[in-house]
C-alpha positions in Angstrom: -58.4 101.6 102.0 -62.0 100.5 100.5 -65.0 101.1 102.6 -67.5 99.5 100.1 -68.2 98.2 96.7 -70.9 99.7 95.0 -72.2 98.2 91.6 -74.2 100.6 89.6 -76.0 100.0 87.6 -76.5 96.5 88.8 -78.7 94.8 86.1 -80.6 91.6 86.8 -78.3 89.4 84.9 -75.4 90.4 87.2 -77.8 90.3 90.7 -78.4 86.1 89.4 -74.7 86.2 89.0 -74.0 87.6 92.4 -76.3 85.9 94.5 -75.6 82.2 92.5 -71.8 82.9 93.4 -70.6 83.2 89.9 -67.2 85.4 89.6 -66.6 85.5 85.7 -66.1 89.6 85.0 -63.9 91.9 87.5 -67.0 93.2 89.0 -68.6 89.7 89.9 -64.9 88.7 91.0 -64.6 91.6 93.1 -68.0 91.6 94.8 -67.1 87.7 95.7 -63.6 88.4 96.9 -64.4 91.6 99.1 -64.2 91.7 103.1 -66.1 95.1 102.7 -69.5 95.6 102.4 -70.8 95.2 99.0 -73.9 97.5 97.5 -75.8 97.7 94.7 -78.0 100.1 92.4 -80.4 98.1 90.9 -81.0 99.3 87.1 -83.6 97.2 84.6 -86.9 97.2 82.8 -89.9 97.1 84.8 -91.1 93.4 84.5 -87.5 92.3 85.3 -87.5 93.8 88.5 -90.9 92.1 89.5 -90.1 88.9 88.3 -90.1 85.8 90.7 -86.8 84.9 90.1 -85.0 88.3 90.2 -86.7 88.8 93.7 -85.5 85.7 94.9 -81.5 86.6 93.8 -82.7 89.8 95.4 -83.9 88.0 98.8 -80.7 85.6 98.9 -78.3 89.1 98.7 -80.0 90.6 101.5 -79.9 87.6 103.6 -76.2 87.8 102.9 -75.5 91.5 103.8 -75.6 93.0 100.6 -77.1 96.5 100.6 -78.9 98.0 97.8 -79.9 101.4 96.8 -82.9 101.8 94.9 -84.7 101.0 92.4 -86.6 104.2 91.8 -89.8 104.0 90.0 -90.4 106.3 86.5 -89.1 106.3 83.4 -86.8 103.5 82.3 -83.9 103.4 79.8 -86.1 100.6 77.6 -88.9 103.6 77.6 -91.4 101.5 79.9 -92.2 103.4 83.1 -92.7 101.8 86.7 -90.1 100.1 88.9 -86.6 99.8 88.4 -85.5 102.8 87.5 -81.4 103.6 88.4 -81.5 105.7 91.6 
């Protein structure tokens, strides 16, 4: 039995897809088709994380019961420092 669907890392693009109900890849299809809790671990550039569009998408997902791990602050993969680092 599956207890949870975990998407890690969850990019800004994936979070946007999920918040708008798109199912155009295996991960987004699984998230829409499951009847178990979904958890995402965001990982992206700090400016992408702080962007109002991303924050709106996150709020929409929270309202639907999607759970989140992180992100953390620190050095990110793009070489920037700030919130958006994979937990």
